[in-house]
C-alpha positions in Angstrom: 7.9 -38.3 61.3 7.5 -37.4 65.0 4.4 -39.5 65.4 6.4 -42.4 64.0 8.9 -41.9 66.6 6.6 -41.8 69.2 4.8 -45.0 68.3 8.1 -46.7 67.6 9.5 -46.1 71.2 6.0 -46.8 72.8 5.1 -50.0 70.9 8.4 -51.6 70.6 10.2 -52.7 74.1 13.6 -53.0 72.4 13.7 -49.5 71.0 15.9 -49.2 74.1 18.6 -50.5 71.9 18.0 -47.7 69.5 21.0 -45.6 70.2 24.2 -44.4 69.1 27.1 -47.0 68.4 29.1 -46.0 71.5 25.9 -46.9 73.7 25.2 -50.3 72.3 27.4 -52.4 74.5 26.2 -50.7 77.7 22.7 -51.1 77.0 22.9 -54.6 75.5 24.6 -55.6 78.6 21.7 -53.9 80.7 19.4 -56.3 79.0 16.9 -58.3 81.4 16.0 -62.0 80.8 12.5 -60.8 79.4 14.1 -58.5 77.1 16.3 -61.0 75.7 13.2 -63.4 75.3 11.8 -60.4 73.1 14.9 -60.4 71.1 14.5 -64.1 70.4 11.0 -63.5 69.1 12.0 -61.3 66.5 11.3 -62.4 62.9 14.4 -61.7 61.7 16.3 -63.1 64.6 14.6 -66.1 64.2 15.9 -66.5 60.6 19.3 -65.7 61.6 19.0 -68.5 64.2 17.7 -71.1 61.5 20.8 -70.3 59.5 23.3 -71.3 62.2 24.9 -74.5 63.3 23.0 -76.5 66.0 25.3 -75.7 68.7 25.0 -72.0 68.2 21.2 -72.2 67.8 21.0 -73.9 71.4 23.3 -71.3 72.9 21.3 -68.4 71.3 18.1 -69.6 72.5 19.1 -70.8 76.0 22.3 -68.7 77.1 21.4 -65.0 77.6 25.2 -63.9 78.1 25.9 -65.4 74.6 22.5 -64.0 73.1 24.0 -60.4 74.4 27.4 -61.0 72.7 25.7 -61.7 69.2 23.3 -58.9 69.6 26.1 -56.2 70.1 27.8 -57.6 67.1 24.5 -57.6 65.0 23.6 -53.9 66.2 27.2 -52.9 65.2 26.9 -54.5 61.8 23.6 -52.8 61.4 25.1 -49.2 62.2 28.0 -50.0 59.6 25.4 -50.9 57.1 23.5 -47.7 57.3 26.6 -45.8 56.9 27.5 -47.8 53.8 23.8 -47.7 52.5 23.5 -43.6 52.8 27.0 -43.3 50.8 25.8 -45.8 47.9 22.4 -44.3 47.8 23.7 -40.8 47.5 26.1 -42.0 44.6 23.2 -43.8 42.8 21.0 -40.5 43.1 23.8 -38.6 41.2 23.5 -41.1 38.5 19.9 -41.2 38.4 19.1 -37.6 38.7 21.2 -36.9 35.6 18.9 -39.2 33.5 16.0 -38.0 31.6 12.5 -38.5 32.9 14.1 -39.7 36.2 13.1 -43.4 36.1 13.8 -43.9 39.7 12.7 -40.3 40.9 13.9 -37.0 41.0 14.5 -36.7 44.8 16.5 -38.8 46.9 13.7 -39.7 49.0 12.0 -41.4 46.2 15.1 -43.3 45.7 15.2 -44.3 49.1 11.6 -45.6 49.5 12.2 -47.8 46.3 15.5 -49.4 47.9 13.6 -50.1 51.1 10.5 -51.6 49.7 12.4 -54.1 47.7 15.6 -55.0 46.1 15.9 -52.2 43.5 18.0 -53.9 41.0 15.2 -56.1 40.3 12.8 -53.4 39.2 12.1 -52.3 35.5 12.7 -48.8 36.5 16.3 -49.7 37.5 17.0 -51.5 34.3 15.8 -48.7 32.4 18.3 -46.5 34.3 21.0 -48.7 33.7 20.2 -48.8 29.9 19.9 -44.9 30.0 23.4 -44.6 32.0 25.1 -46.6 29.3 24.3 -43.7 26.9 25.3 -40.9 28.9 28.1 -38.7 27.1 31.5 -38.0 28.3 31.2 -34.7 30.0 28.1 -35.9 32.2 29.7 -39.1 33.0 33.0 -37.5 34.2 30.8 -34.8 36.3 28.9 -37.8 38.0 32.0 -39.8 38.8 33.6 -36.7 40.2 30.6 -36.4 42.6 30.6 -39.8 43.4 34.4 -39.5 44.5 33.6 -36.7 46.6 30.7 -38.6 48.4 33.0 -41.5 49.2 35.7 -39.5 50.4 33.3 -37.7 52.9 32.0 -40.9 54.1 33.2 -42.2 57.5 35.5 -45.3 57.7 37.9 -46.9 55.3 35.3 -49.2 53.4 35.5 -47.2 50.1 39.1 -46.6 49.9 39.4 -49.0 47.3 36.2 -47.5 45.7 37.6 -44.1 45.4 40.8 -45.3 43.8 38.9 -47.1 41.2 36.5 -44.1 40.4 39.7 -42.0 40.3 41.3 -44.4 37.9 38.2 -44.2 35.7 38.5 -40.7 35.8 42.2 -41.0 34.7 41.2 -43.2 31.9 38.6 -40.8 30.5 41.3 -38.1 30.7 43.6 -40.2 28.5 40.8 -40.8 25.9 40.3 -37.2 25.8 44.0 -36.4 25.1 44.3 -39.3 22.4 41.2 -38.3 20.8 42.8 -34.5 20.4 45.9 -35.7 19.1 44.5 -38.1 16.5 41.7 -35.6 15.8 39.5 -38.6 14.7 35.7 -38.5 15.4 33.6 -41.5 15.7 30.1 -41.0 14.5 28.5 -43.4 16.9 30.4 -41.6 19.9 29.2 -38.2 18.9 25.8 -39.4 18.7 26.2 -40.8 22.4 27.6 -37.6 23.7 24.8 -35.4 22.7 22.4 -34.3 25.2 19.0 -35.3 24.0 15.7 -36.3 25.5 14.5 -40.0 26.6 12.9 -40.4 23.0 16.2 -40.0 21.1 18.1 -41.8 23.5 16.0 -45.0 23.2 16.0 -44.7 19.7 19.8 -44.2 19.6 20.1 -47.5 21.9 18.0 -49.5 19.5 20.2 -48.5 16.6 23.2 -49.2 18.6 22.2 -52.7 19.1 21.8 -53.4 15.6 24.9 -51.8 14.7 27.0 -53.4 17.3 26.3 -56.8 15.7 28.7 -55.9 12.9 30.7 -53.1 14.6 33.2 -53.3 17.3 32.8 -51.0 20.5 35.1 -48.1 20.9 37.4 -47.6 24.0 35.0 -45.1 25.3 32.0 -47.1 25.0 33.8 -50.1 26.7 35.0 -47.9 29.4 31.7 -46.3 30.0 29.9 -49.8 30.2 32.7 -50.6 32.7 31.9 -47.7 35.1 28.0 -48.4 34.9 28.7 -52.0 35.8 30.8 -51.1 38.6 28.3 -48.9 40.1 25.7 -51.5 39.5 27.9 -53.9 41.7 28.0 -51.3 44.5 24.3 -51.1 44.4 23.7 -55.1 44.8 26.5 -55.0 47.6 25.2 -52.2 49.9 21.4 -51.1 49.0 19.9 -54.5 50.3 16.7 -53.6 51.7 16.7 -53.1 55.6 14.2 -55.8 56.4 16.8 -58.4 55.1 19.1 -57.3 57.9 18.9 -59.0 61.4 17.2 -57.0 64.2 16.0 -54.5 61.7 12.9 -54.2 63.9 14.8 -52.4 66.6 15.4 -49.4 64.5 12.9 -49.4 61.6 9.2 -48.6 62.1 7.0 -50.1 59.2 3.6 -50.4 61.0 1.7 -47.9 58.5 -1.7 -49.5 59.4 -1.2 -48.2 63.0 -0.6 -44.7 61.9 -3.4 -44.9 59.5 -5.8 -45.6 62.4 -4.4 -42.6 64.2 -4.5 -40.2 61.4 -7.7 -41.2 59.8 -9.6 -41.0 63.1 -12.9 -42.7 63.6 -14.8 -41.0 66.3 -18.2 -42.5 66.0 -17.3 -45.3 68.2 -15.7 -43.0 70.8 -19.1 -40.9 70.6 -21.1 -43.9 71.1 -19.2 -45.1 74.0 -19.5 -41.6 75.7 -23.0 -41.2 75.2 -24.1 -44.5 76.0 -22.1 -45.2 79.0 -20.5 -41.9 80.1 -19.0 -43.6 83.2 -16.2 -45.0 81.0 -14.7 -41.4 80.4 -15.9 -39.6 83.3 -15.4 -42.2 86.2 -18.2 -40.9 88.2 -19.6 -43.7 90.5 -23.2 -41.9 90.2 -23.0 -42.4 86.4 -23.0 -46.3 86.7 -26.0 -47.9 85.0 -27.2 -51.7 85.2 -27.5 -53.1 81.6 -30.0 -51.2 79.2 -31.5 -48.9 82.1 -31.6 -45.1 81.7 -30.4 -43.3 84.7 -31.6 -39.8 85.3 -27.9 -38.8 86.7 -26.4 -38.8 83.2 -26.2 -35.7 81.1 -29.4 -34.7 79.2 -27.5 -35.6 75.8 -27.0 -38.9 77.0 -30.7 -39.7 78.0 -31.5 -38.3 74.7 -29.3 -40.4 72.8 -30.3 -43.8 74.7 -34.0 -43.1 73.9 -33.2 -42.4 70.2 -31.5 -45.8 70.0 -34.8 -47.5 70.8 -36.6 -45.7 67.7 -37.1 -46.4 64.1 -36.1 -44.2 61.1 -38.2 -41.4 62.0 -38.6 -40.3 65.6 -41.5 -38.3 66.9 -40.4 -35.4 68.8 -43.7 -35.3 71.0 -43.1 -39.0 72.0 -39.3 -38.3 72.5 -40.0 -35.4 74.7 -42.5 -37.6 77.0 -40.1 -40.2 77.4 -37.4 -37.9 78.3 -39.4 -36.2 80.9 -40.3 -39.5 82.4 -36.9 -40.4 82.9 -35.7 -37.1 84.0 -38.6 -36.9 86.6 -38.2 -40.6 87.9 -36.3 -39.5 90.9 -39.3 -37.4 92.1 -41.7 -38.7 94.7 -45.6 -38.6 94.6 -45.7 -35.6 96.6 -44.0 -33.3 94.3 -44.9 -29.6 94.4 -47.8 -29.4 91.9 -47.5 -25.5 92.1 -44.0 -25.7 90.2 -45.1 -28.5 87.6 -45.5 -25.6 84.8 -42.0 -24.4 85.5 -40.4 -27.8 85.8 -41.9 -28.7 82.3 -40.5 -25.7 80.7 -37.1 -26.4 82.2 -37.3 -30.0 81.0 -38.4 -28.9 77.7 -35.5 -26.5 77.3 -33.2 -29.3 78.5 -34.7 -31.6 75.8 -34.2 -29.1 73.1 -30.7 -28.4 74.0 -30.0 -32.3 73.9 -31.8 -32.8 70.6 -29.5 -29.9 69.2 -26.5 -31.5 70.4 -27.4 -34.7 69.0 -28.0 -33.0 65.5 -24.6 -31.2 65.7 -22.9 -34.6 66.2 -24.7 -36.0 63.0 -26.9 -38.6 64.8 -30.3 -37.0 63.6 -31.6 -34.4 61.1 -34.9 -32.5 60.3 -37.4 -34.6 58.3 -38.9 -32.9 55.2 -41.8 -35.6 55.2 -43.1 -34.6 58.8 -42.5 -31.4 60.6 -42.9 -33.0 64.2 -40.5 -35.7 63.1 -36.7 -36.1 63.0 -34.7 -38.6 61.0 -32.2 -41.0 62.6 -28.9 -41.1 60.8 -26.8 -44.0 62.7 -27.9 -47.8 63.0 -26.2 -50.4 64.8 -25.6 -48.5 68.0 -22.2 -47.1 66.7 
């Protein structure tokens, strides 16, 4: 989550508008001309412009002041959408979490992901949830409605005042049905079957039986009221749980570039290792490490010399030949009058440096010992990366 935040604010120039509702006006008015152009390039804003009248299209694309005015309004609408979305999402989760097998997921995050990806009411899981919700018994249905009332009452704003009144009206009707049922002491067999808590298999079986029986049998008042409740919740879902990518300027507050995160989290160090060993100046920024073309300088670290030499070899590398080439590169700066008395000591030092460089390459996974020839090593990478 924190990585997503960092990547969003780093890669999205308009993330400056990702703020509290009270700061929107101030930040929108402080936008520069280049930032206004960035808004005009957003795909969601382009779709919005295409649906406007020709006069408004010209003003949005040419006048920064008018663009800022519309941007402020769109961002305020986006904040309102978030508030309504969360409340209805919690209400839908209360319904779906009471169903067997949890068709839309047990956790609210699963339901949230389903709503963000596409229009949830078009999925098979949602249709299955509606069918199962139409079979809930009265006690479960009343409990769910009471929880939904608490959710909408706790939400900010007055948008859901009528919704709360409607849900309370449903609760009152269920209470009246209960009182009438107790007075008449009449039981309906199909209603008893529906009010039993059972598993998914028996619920689906009961649903199929009801479809057959309803052709010749009239629905009870409880069944009609239950259908009305489920249809009302379905209407709330269709109105308020629209996917975020259908909203204008959603790119400012939503991050959905999963491929970028995948590149960072699933690291590929091989290219970085090749760059560091083949051109150490790229990272160390030392002028002495600069090299021309494919030449090998003796100023670079020993492991870099050994790595460049191993790139010129085939599948099997002869260690003796490799050592001689390494020694030639290392001693290239020595003049013809080098001290012969210390040649043995220098050879031992070069030999030790070569062994260390080869060990480091083996540790990095570029070579491995060969079972075919004891004085050879096998090369493991190809293509120079």
